[in-house]
C-alpha positions as CSV (number, residue, x, y, z in Angstrom):
1,M,0.0,0.0,0.0
2,D,1.2,3.5,-0.9
3,L,1.0,4.8,2.7
4,Y,2.8,8.0,3.8
5,A,2.7,9.8,7.1
6,I,2.6,13.6,7.7
7,I,3.6,14.6,11.2
8,M,2.2,18.0,12.0
9,A,4.8,19.6,14.3
10,G,3.9,23.3,14.2
11,G,1.9,23.6,17.5
12,S,2.9,26.2,20.2
13,G,2.2,24.0,23.2
14,T,1.2,27.0,25.4
15,R,-0.6,24.9,28.0
16,F,2.8,23.4,29.0
17,W,4.3,26.7,30.0
18,P,6.8,27.4,31.6
19,L,8.6,24.2,30.3
20,S,7.2,24.7,26.8
21,R,8.4,27.8,25.1
22,K,8.0,29.3,21.6
23,Q,11.3,27.8,20.3
24,K,10.8,24.5,22.1
25,P,7.1,23.6,22.4
26,K,5.6,20.4,23.8
27,Q,6.4,18.2,20.8
28,F,10.1,18.8,21.4
29,L,10.0,18.0,25.1
30,P,10.6,14.6,26.8
31,I,7.5,14.8,28.9
32,I,6.0,11.3,28.5
33,S,9.3,9.4,28.3
34,D,13.0,10.0,27.9
35,K,12.4,10.8,24.2
36,T,10.7,13.9,22.9
37,M,7.1,13.5,21.8
38,I,8.0,13.8,18.1
39,E,10.6,11.1,18.5
40,E,7.9,8.9,20.1
41,T,5.6,9.7,17.1
42,V,8.2,8.5,14.6
43,A,9.1,5.5,16.7
44,R,5.6,4.1,16.5
45,L,5.5,4.6,12.7
46,H,8.9,3.2,11.9
47,P,8.7,0.3,11.3
48,P,6.4,-0.6,9.6
49,L,6.7,2.6,7.5
50,P,10.1,3.3,6.0
51,L,11.6,6.6,7.0
52,S,11.5,7.6,3.3
53,R,7.7,7.8,3.7
54,I,7.6,9.8,6.9
55,F,7.3,13.6,6.5
56,T,7.2,16.4,9.0
57,I,5.8,19.9,8.5
58,A,6.5,23.0,10.7
59,D,7.9,26.5,10.3
60,R,11.6,27.1,9.5
61,N,12.8,27.5,13.1
62,H,11.0,24.4,14.3
63,T,12.2,22.4,11.3
64,D,15.8,23.2,12.4
65,V,14.9,21.6,15.8
66,I,13.4,18.6,14.0
67,R,16.5,18.1,11.9
68,G,18.5,17.7,15.1
69,L,16.0,15.4,16.7
70,L,15.4,13.2,13.6
71,P,18.7,13.0,11.8
72,D,17.8,9.8,10.0
73,I,14.9,11.4,8.1
74,N,15.9,12.9,4.7
75,S,16.0,16.7,4.7
76,D,13.6,16.7,1.7
77,N,11.0,15.2,3.9
78,L,11.2,18.0,6.4
79,L,8.6,20.3,4.9
80,I,8.6,24.0,5.8
81,E,5.5,26.2,6.2
82,P,6.3,29.7,4.9
83,L,3.7,31.1,7.4
84,S,1.7,29.6,10.3
85,R,-1.8,29.3,8.9
86,N,-3.4,26.5,11.0
87,T,-3.9,22.9,9.9
88,A,-5.8,23.4,6.6
89,P,-3.0,25.2,4.7
90,C,-0.4,23.0,6.4
91,L,-2.1,19.8,5.1
92,L,-2.7,21.3,1.7
93,L,1.0,21.8,1.3
94,A,2.0,18.4,2.8
95,T,-0.7,16.4,0.9
96,A,0.2,18.2,-2.4
97,T,3.9,17.4,-1.9
98,I,3.2,13.7,-1.5
99,H,0.5,13.7,-4.3
100,R,3.2,15.0,-6.7
101,L,5.5,12.2,-5.6
102,N,2.8,9.5,-5.9
103,P,-0.7,10.3,-7.2
104,N,-1.9,7.0,-5.7
105,A,-0.6,7.8,-2.2
106,V,-2.6,7.5,1.0
107,V,-1.7,10.0,3.6
108,A,-2.0,9.7,7.4
109,A,-2.0,13.1,9.0
110,L,-0.9,12.9,12.6
111,P,-0.1,15.4,15.3
112,A,3.5,15.3,16.7
113,D,2.4,15.6,20.3
114,H,-0.1,12.8,21.1
115,L,0.4,9.8,23.2
116,I,-0.4,6.3,22.0
117,R,-0.1,3.6,24.6
118,N,-0.8,0.5,22.5
119,R,1.4,0.8,19.5
120,V,0.6,-2.6,18.0
121,R,-3.1,-1.8,18.1
122,F,-2.5,1.7,16.6
123,V,-0.5,0.3,13.7
124,D,-3.2,-2.3,12.9
125,S,-5.9,0.5,13.0
126,L,-3.7,2.7,10.8
127,K,-3.3,0.0,8.2
128,A,-7.0,-0.7,8.2
129,A,-7.8,3.0,7.8
130,A,-5.3,3.3,4.9
131,A,-6.9,0.3,3.2
132,H,-10.4,1.9,3.6
133,A,-9.2,5.2,2.3
134,A,-7.4,3.5,-0.6
135,G,-10.6,1.6,-1.6
136,S,-13.1,4.4,-1.2
137,P,-13.5,8.2,-1.7
138,D,-13.8,8.6,2.1
139,L,-11.8,10.8,4.3
140,V,-11.1,8.7,7.4
141,T,-10.7,9.8,11.0
142,F,-10.3,8.0,14.4
143,G,-12.9,8.6,17.1
144,I,-11.8,8.0,20.7
145,P,-14.4,6.3,22.9
146,P,-15.1,8.8,25.7
147,T,-14.4,7.8,29.2
148,Y,-15.9,10.8,30.9
149,P,-17.9,13.9,29.9
150,S,-15.0,16.0,28.7
151,T,-15.5,19.7,27.9
152,G,-12.0,19.9,26.4
153,Y,-12.5,17.8,23.3
154,G,-14.6,18.2,20.2
155,Y,-16.9,15.3,19.5
156,I,-17.8,13.2,16.4
157,R,-21.4,12.0,16.0
158,F,-21.6,8.9,13.9
159,A,-24.2,6.4,12.6
160,D,-23.5,3.3,14.6
161,D,-26.0,1.1,12.8
162,E,-24.4,1.1,9.3
163,P,-20.7,0.3,9.5
164,V,-18.5,-0.9,6.6
165,E,-15.9,-3.4,7.4
166,T,-12.4,-3.1,5.9
167,A,-9.4,-5.2,7.0
168,G,-11.1,-6.3,10.1
169,E,-12.1,-2.8,11.3
170,R,-15.5,-1.2,11.2
171,F,-15.9,2.2,9.7
172,F,-18.9,4.3,10.6
173,P,-20.3,7.2,8.5
174,V,-19.7,10.5,10.3
175,K,-22.9,12.6,10.6
176,E,-21.5,15.7,12.4
177,F,-18.6,17.3,14.1
178,K,-19.5,19.0,17.4
179,E,-17.6,21.8,19.1
180,K,-16.3,21.5,22.7
181,P,-19.5,21.2,24.8
182,D,-20.4,22.4,28.2
183,V,-20.6,19.7,30.9
184,D,-24.3,19.0,30.6
185,L,-24.1,18.5,26.8
186,A,-21.0,16.4,27.3
187,R,-22.9,14.1,29.6
188,S,-25.7,13.8,27.1
189,F,-23.1,12.8,24.4
190,L,-21.7,10.2,26.7
191,Q,-25.2,8.7,27.4
192,A,-26.1,8.7,23.7
193,G,-23.2,6.3,22.9
194,N,-22.7,7.5,19.3
195,Y,-20.5,10.5,20.1
196,F,-16.7,9.9,20.3
197,W,-13.9,12.3,20.9
198,N,-12.3,13.9,17.9
199,S,-8.7,12.7,17.8
200,G,-7.4,15.2,15.2
201,M,-5.9,12.3,13.2
202,F,-6.9,11.8,9.5
203,V,-6.2,9.3,6.7
204,W,-7.0,10.0,3.1
205,K,-6.0,9.3,-0.5
206,T,-4.5,12.4,-1.9
207,S,-6.8,12.3,-4.9
208,S,-9.8,12.0,-2.6
209,F,-8.6,14.9,-0.5
210,A,-8.4,17.1,-3.7
211,A,-11.8,15.9,-4.9
212,Q,-13.4,16.8,-1.5
213,L,-11.8,20.2,-1.5
214,E,-13.1,20.9,-5.0
215,Q,-16.7,19.9,-4.0
216,H,-16.9,21.4,-0.5
217,A,-14.1,24.0,-0.2
218,P,-13.6,25.4,-3.7
219,S,-11.7,28.5,-2.4
220,L,-9.1,26.2,-0.8
221,Y,-9.1,23.9,-3.9
222,S,-7.9,26.9,-5.9
223,F,-4.9,27.1,-3.5
224,W,-4.4,23.4,-3.9
225,K,-4.0,23.9,-7.7
226,R,-1.7,26.9,-7.2
227,I,0.5,25.0,-4.7
228,L,0.9,22.1,-7.2
229,A,1.7,24.6,-10.0
230,A,4.3,26.4,-7.8
231,M,6.1,23.1,-7.3
232,E,6.7,22.7,-11.1
233,P,10.2,23.7,-12.5
234,G,10.2,27.2,-13.7
235,A,6.9,28.2,-11.9
236,V,6.2,31.9,-11.8
237,E,4.4,31.8,-8.5
238,T,6.1,30.5,-5.3
239,I,4.6,28.6,-2.4
240,D,5.5,31.5,-0.1
241,T,3.3,33.8,-2.2
242,V,0.4,31.3,-2.2
243,F,0.7,31.0,1.6
244,Q,0.5,34.7,2.1
245,E,-3.0,34.7,0.6
246,M,-4.3,31.6,2.3
247,P,-6.7,31.9,5.3
248,S,-5.8,30.7,8.7
249,I,-8.3,27.9,9.2
250,S,-8.3,24.4,10.6
251,I,-8.9,21.4,8.4
252,D,-11.9,20.5,10.6
253,Y,-13.7,23.8,9.8
254,A,-12.4,24.0,6.2
255,L,-13.3,20.5,5.0
256,M,-14.1,17.7,7.5
257,E,-17.3,19.4,8.8
258,K,-18.5,20.0,5.3
259,S,-17.7,16.7,3.6
260,R,-20.4,14.0,3.4
261,R,-17.8,11.4,2.8
262,V,-16.1,11.1,6.2
263,S,-15.7,7.7,7.9
264,M,-14.7,7.0,11.5
265,S,-13.1,4.0,13.0
266,R,-12.8,3.3,16.8
267,G,-9.5,4.6,18.1
268,D,-9.1,2.2,21.1
269,F,-5.3,2.2,21.2
270,G,-4.7,4.2,24.4
271,W,-4.8,7.7,22.9
272,S,-4.3,11.0,24.8
273,D,-3.6,14.4,23.3
274,V,-1.7,15.3,26.5
275,G,-3.5,18.6,26.4
276,A,-2.4,20.0,29.8
277,W,-0.1,19.3,32.8
278,S,-2.8,17.4,34.6
279,A,-2.9,14.8,31.8
280,L,0.6,13.6,32.9
281,S,-0.8,12.4,36.2
282,D,-2.1,9.4,34.3
283,I,1.2,8.9,32.5
284,W,3.9,9.4,35.0
285,N,4.5,6.9,37.9
286,R,2.6,7.9,41.0
287,D,3.4,7.3,44.7
288,D,1.0,5.8,47.3
289,D,-0.7,9.2,47.7
290,N,-1.3,9.6,43.9
291,N,1.5,12.2,43.5
292,A,3.3,12.3,40.1
293,L,6.8,13.6,40.7
294,R,9.7,14.4,38.5
295,G,12.7,15.4,40.6
296,D,13.5,14.6,44.2
297,A,10.6,15.2,46.6
298,I,9.5,14.9,50.1
299,S,5.7,14.5,50.5
300,I,4.0,14.9,53.9
301,Q,0.2,14.6,53.8
302,A,0.2,15.6,50.1
303,E,-2.2,14.1,47.7
304,N,-2.9,14.2,43.9
305,C,-0.1,16.6,43.1
306,L,2.0,16.8,40.0
307,V,5.6,18.2,40.3
308,H,8.2,18.8,37.6
309,N,11.3,20.1,39.3
310,P,14.3,17.9,38.1
311,G,17.6,18.6,39.8
312,K,16.0,20.1,42.9
313,L,14.2,19.0,46.0
314,T,10.5,19.8,46.3
315,A,8.8,19.5,49.7
316,L,5.1,19.2,49.7
317,I,3.2,19.6,53.1
318,D,-0.5,19.2,53.6
319,V,-1.5,20.2,50.0
320,K,-3.5,18.4,47.4
321,D,-4.6,18.8,43.8
322,I,-1.9,21.2,42.8
323,I,0.6,21.4,39.9
324,V,4.1,22.7,40.5
325,V,6.5,23.3,37.5
326,N,9.8,24.9,38.1
327,T,12.3,26.1,35.4
328,E,15.3,28.3,35.5
329,D,13.3,31.6,35.0
330,A,9.7,30.8,36.0
331,L,7.6,28.9,38.5
332,L,4.1,27.7,37.9
333,I,1.8,26.8,40.8
334,C,-1.8,26.1,40.0
335,S,-4.8,23.9,40.9
336,S,-4.9,20.7,38.9
337,R,-8.5,21.6,38.0
338,Q,-7.5,24.9,36.4
339,D,-4.4,24.0,34.4
340,Q,-6.2,24.9,31.1
341,K,-5.8,28.5,32.2
342,V,-2.0,28.3,31.9
343,K,-2.7,29.5,28.3
344,D,-4.1,32.7,29.9
345,V,-0.7,33.3,31.6
346,V,1.0,33.0,28.2
347,N,-1.5,35.5,26.7
348,Q,-0.8,37.9,29.5
349,L,3.0,37.6,29.0
350,V,2.4,38.4,25.3
351,R,0.4,41.5,26.3
352,E,3.1,42.6,28.6
353,S,5.8,42.0,26.0
354,K,7.8,39.7,28.3
355,K,9.4,37.9,25.3
356,S,12.1,36.3,27.3
357,L,9.5,34.2,29.2
358,L,7.8,33.1,26.0
């Protein structure tokens, strides 16, 4: 099968401040193991995919970081976004690049900063999704069975009574993409049973992607054609010029929510988007009081805390449900129930022009 992988590595990772910074966001940090998250992403793809079929896409500065972390991947596979324009322009450029190499290609578009606990199951699911995409005009995504009424994820509503089976996996027609809900709506999704979390991972045949753009996002399809033309020898227009005119829009809004040919398979391979510090409580080892600690620590009547303070001693006394992250120039202390607001701290630092802390 002509399967290729695109690793999207352009995220800013602001919810992992102060460890995550503009020049070294979450995907370049070793927060789930001793490897960086992008190294973990490549490791679960290779094998079975050869490195020649693994591509990354990020801006120029982040691509320099990727080159150092992934020296075995050919430089031609490290695609550079001229400007940050969200996931739709990013995936137009990457999919067009692979389409030009192989018009029969199937592309798996994967974020660089997700955790997959069951690699074997993930690879089996990916192969089945690629087979389904290769044999149909569908754009394929993975839905994650929800375990609680999350307000931090988007949801996928699917028809659970009419699946199509491919390579041992069932693929369900997607009826609707739903925005992040409030808690009451999230509870109703959970009770309904046919709402899964949106994983943000996609698989499509490059020709199907172009056809769906033409039908449902004609303005973006014109950019698709211009990008392909700009790749030809002697082209008048450059990709940089095309990107300057492209809107900043996610692939979900631009195409997936509009297309009537989207299929979903069950992503039961131990997925987490590791979206905030509190997510690491379920990943790092914990002590008897449910504290997840990186760095030397003394814990006295402390429960459900997460500490990242390598190289220093942290003493916790009679506290619970807090997050402590210490770096050379900043210290974060927050409730584990409010860690999504770390992004608000970053926004305030931007307003105050404290660039050294970004």
